[in-house]
N, C-alpha and C positions, 0 to 999 in steps of 0.2 A: 455524624457520618452523614455524608451526602447521598441522596437516593432519588432516582426516577420512580414516580406513581403513574400508573397507568391502568385505566379502568376501559378494558377490553370491548370489543363486541360491537364497534363501529366500523362501517365500511369506508374505507378513504378514498377520496376522489377529489380530482383538481392538477394541478400541475406544479411540479417542483423546480426551480433554478438549480442547476448543478455546478458546485463549486470546482475551484481549479485541483486537480489530483494530488492528494498529498505526497505520494509515491513519485510524482514526477518534480515535486516543489525542492524537497530533499536534496537530490542530487543538484537539482539546478543554483542551489544556494552554494553548495559545496564547490562547482565550478567556478563560481567565482573566486577561489583562492589560485586559480590558473593565469591571473592577470592583475596587473597594477589597477587598470582601468574599471570605471563603476560598470558595473552587470545590474540592471533594472529587469524587475520579473513582476509580471502582471498577472491576476487570477490567483495570487497567492492565498491557501485557505488560512483561516485564523485556528491553527490547532496547536496543542501543547508541542507536539513533536517540532513543529516548524519553530517555533519560539524557542525550543533547544537548541537547534541547529544554528539560530540566527545568533544565539547566545554564545555558542561555541565560537563562532567565527568572529563574533568581537573579541573575544578572548584571545584568541590567534592573533589580532591586531588588525583585523578590517572594520571599518567604520559603517554599521548598519543603520540605515533609517526606513522605517516601516510605517506607511499610512494607508490603513485599513487593508485592501488586496494588492497594493503596491509596495515592492520592497527594491530600496537600492543599497546595494553592496560596494563598497569603495575602499581604496586603501585608506587606513588610518594610523598607520606608523609602520616599524619595521614588524614582518611577520615572525611569529613564534613557532618553533619548531615542535613544540610539546601540548598535547591537547588534553583539554580538562578531564581528567577522571568523571566528575559528574555527570557530564554531558554524554560521553560515551556510554555510561553506565545505564544511561536512561534510554538508549535504543540503537541499536545496530548500524543503523545508517549512517552515524555520526562517524563510524569507521572508514567511510569514505574519503576522509580527510588525509588519509595516511599517503597513497599515492600522490596527489597534487602537492602537498608539503613537500615530499621528496624530490617530485620534480623541479619545484621551485627554488627548495634551500638545500637540497641535497642530504638532507636528515630529518626524520621525524620519531616522534615517540608517542605511541598512542595506545591508551588502556584497551584491554579487551572488551568487546561491547557487551550490553545489556538488551533490553527490548523484552517483547513477548516470550515466554517459555515456550516455544513451539519445536520441540524437537531439538536435534544438534544444531542445525544451522550453520555450521562450520565455517570460520574464515580462512581455513587452509587454501582454497581456490584464490582468494585474494593474495594470499602472500605467496604462492608459487606462481602467480603471475607475475607480480613485482619481481621476482628472483628471475624470471625467464627474461625480463626486461634489462636486467644486470644489476638489481638492487641486492645488498647483502641484509639479510633477515637474522634477527636475533630475538629469540622468543623467550620473554622473562615471565618471573611470576606475576601475572596480571597485567602485563604490557607487553608491547613490541616496538622494537628498536629496527628501523629501516634505514639505511644509508647507501648512497650511491654518488660515485663521482660523476658517471656517464651513464645514461639511460640510452638504451639500444634497441632499435626495433626488432622484432622477431617474429616468430610462428607460435601461436599458441593455442593449444586444443583444449577445451574444458570439457570434461568427464560429464558434466552436466550443465545445463544452458542456465547457469545461475545470474539472477538479476543483477546483485551486488557485486559478484566477480566482474561480470562483463563492463559496469559502470565505472570500477574502478581501473581496470585496465585500459579502458577507451580515454578516461582523464590523464591517466598518468602518459599514456603513447603518445599524447597529442603534443607532448613537449618533449617526446625523447627522439633521439638521432635515427635517421631512416623510416622504414616501413614496418607496421605491426598487422598481423592477421589475425584474428580471432575465430577459430573455428567451433562450430556449436555454441554459438553465442546466444543470449537472451536476445530476442526481436520483441519484447513486450512494448506496447504502446510507450510507457513511460522512459524506457531506454531510446526509443525513436526520437521522443520529445528532446531528451538530453543530448541526442547527436543533431538535432536541429539548432540548439541553442549554441553548441560549441562551433558548428558551421558558422553561426552569425559571429563568433568571437574569432573567426578567422582558420580553424581546424579544415583539416582536408580529409574528411571521410566517406566510404561509400559502405552501403550496405546489400548483400546479395544473399538471399536465403538466408542461412545461418551463420556466413561469413562477412565479418566486418573488418574493412582495411583501414587504418589510420597512416596517414602519413605525417610524420612528427615535424613540427614547427619550432622556430627558435622562440618564439612567443606568441601570445595571444593577445587581442585587444578587448575592448568592452563591447557590449552588446546590450539591446533590449528584446525582451521574449514574453510571450505570453502562454502559460502553461495550458497543456490540453485540461479537459474536464474529467472528473473523476468518475472512472467508469465503474468503480465498487460502490461509491454512493448512488450512482443511477443504478445499479444492479439491487441494492438493497431496497431502494424507494419503489421500484417497479415491485418488489416482493411485498412490500407493505400494502399496496393496492391489491395483490393477489390472494395474500394469506387472510386478508379481510373482505374478499369477495367485492371488491371496489374497482375503480378504474383511475389509475394514474399515470400522466405523462410527465417525461422527465426531458429538460432543454437548458444548455446544449448540450448532445450527446453524440458522437458519430456511431453509428449503428455496426461500422467494422469492428471497432474497440468489443463489441458484447457479442459477436456473432454467435459463439459456442452456447453463452449463457441464454440468448435469445432463443436459440432452438430448443434449448433445455425447456424453456418457460412455455414455450409454445406444444411441446410433448406433454405437458402437464393439462393442456387443453384451456390454456389463457390464450386470448387473442393479442397479438402482437402487430402493431402498425407503426410502420416507420415514414415519417415525413419530413424530408431533410435532416434536420439535426434534432428532431423532436421524436422521441420514442414512446408509443404509450401502449401499455399494459392492461387489458379489459376482462376481468374474470367472469367467467360464463357459468359459475357455479362452483360446486366442491373440486378440486384439484384430482386430475389423474394420476396415479403412481407412475415414476418412471425411474430409470437408471442413469446416472451421469459417472464422469470418471475425471476427476482433476487432471490438468496437463500444463507444461508450459504453453506459454501463448502461440498459437491461435487455438489453444484448447480451452476448456472451461476453467476460469481462474479459481485458484484455491482459496483465495479471500472470500469468494461467493460461497463456499462450501456450507460454513455453518447457517447463513440465512436461508439458504436453499434447503438445509437439514431441517430447519424450523418449518419451512412451507409445506415439504413431503411429509411431517409428522401429522399434518391434517389432511393429506390426501386419502383417496379411496383405494386401497389397496397397499401392497408392499414395494416400498422402494428400496434402492441401493444407493450409495457413494461410494466409490473408490478414490482413495486419497493416495496420489502419488508424488505430491510434492513435499509437503510437510508431513512425517510421519505420525506426529504426536498432535494432530489439528484437533483432538476429539475431546479437549477439555470442557467444551461445554455442554456435553451430552447428561452429565450427572444433575445440572441444575435443570435442563429441560425435564429430565425425567419426574424431577418434583412437580411440574406442571400436567403431569400426565401422559407425555410422549413415550412411546413402545420403539426402544432402540437397542440394539445387540451390536457392538464393536467387538469385530474381529481381526486383530493385527491393523491392517492399513484399512479393511473395509467395515462398512457400517450398514445393516440392514434395518430399515424401517418399517413398522407395520402402523399406516394410517389410523387415526382415531377421529370421530367427527367434532369433538370438542376436546380445548384444553381449559385448565383451572387455573386461575391467577394464583399465585405464590410468593414469597421472599426468596429472592435468588441473587446470587452474585457474580458479575461478569468476571469471567476468567482471564479476557484478552478481548483484542480490540474488535474482531470479528464474531467471536463467542458473544459479546456484547450485544452486537447488532440482532444475533440469533434470538436473544433473551428478549430484545426490545420487540421483535416482530411476532413472538409467540406471546407476549403479554398483549399486544395490539388486536390479537384473534382471540384470545381466552376470555371466557366467562368470569368477572368479579377483578378485583384489582391486584396487580402485579407490581411487587417492589423490588427495584432493582438497584444494588450496591455495586462497590467496585467501578464507580464512574470515571476514576483517574485513567483507565484503560479505555473506556468509552470516547472520553474526552479526547485522545491522543488520535482517534479518527474520523471524528464525526462533527462538521461544522454547522451550528445552529441546529442541531438536529432537533429538539423539542419545538423548535419555532416551526421548521420545516414540516414536521409532522401534524402540529396544532392547524397550519395552514391547509391541511388535507381533511382536517376534521377529527385528528386523535384528540382523545381524552389522556393528556400527559404533563404532567408538571414537574418541576424539579424542587427538592426540599434540600436544604443548604445543611440541616442537621435532623436526623430522626431519633427516637428512642430506641 
């Protein structure tokens, strides 16, 4: 069993180079299905989820060439309309291939998705969007068959600004006849990054507040694109400095992508400095308690809720977190409680009574961001923390141990522990 061993208590100091955003990389790779021409992506993180989506594209008929952080996706033969069950079962982002395959081939069979077990995260909004564009959807046991003789633009109102549904509809509508308007759409930075790529490929898209308008094209062409930096990694690294009462800078990272998070960090008494695309978080002592509520962008990102909870577990006073995006985001709290945290969950709310010290323990990561929370707690704890469940951690964090070690963390990976 693989494990991370962390000997905590060391203040972290230094600068971290931020990788390309995983949540931008996955839809960008899928967008290559919309054209026969090569799509070249830069700053692609070397993560298991990215490898999974690239493997899936290869199985669908694309030729994928990867060289470190650079990926080229081109035609490798006839496109296949049926997605690999293993790939989709590994993560929910694989479900995004559904619309592009229908737009290109008129048919797609895609298994129902897997990924982190965080609430329902239904795909209903994806399917309703495709139906609105004129597709016929047949829900089978364990999979979905979607067919369309003609996709036609329309007006779609999302009941919730779902990231995945927004991306699915945008990509599909890019090859539909006529104009599509998505109201109450997601405007997360990763969605805007996908739009930037699609525009380079010839799509005609405009964004106004939470409305996204797409003018469908007969075809799209290839493009070259550099992904935005990963704001979740940046936030996690800033918290690593704060929870250890150190000072950490992250670069490159546009502060506009993290404003709500940075405001929350300042509220805890951490000094935050922005210099161009470099953000520095400097601890001035034990954190102050604060209250946050997650929300779609530009609100506080749900993916930074678990790492922030670990930080607030060491704050002076009572903090609270209201989770409004993924209702079952709290799987990490049980493992943190083994380390001495005092947390009480009530529905979608979490009350946190800060403690001055945490204790190293053996814990298991329940999901990607929960794993990040446990790592932060281990960095601050007295004694050794052993974290298993690294398959989750490796899905979302590139070169994690090396980056933390560069800041002074005492952390190592063991390929096998008793």
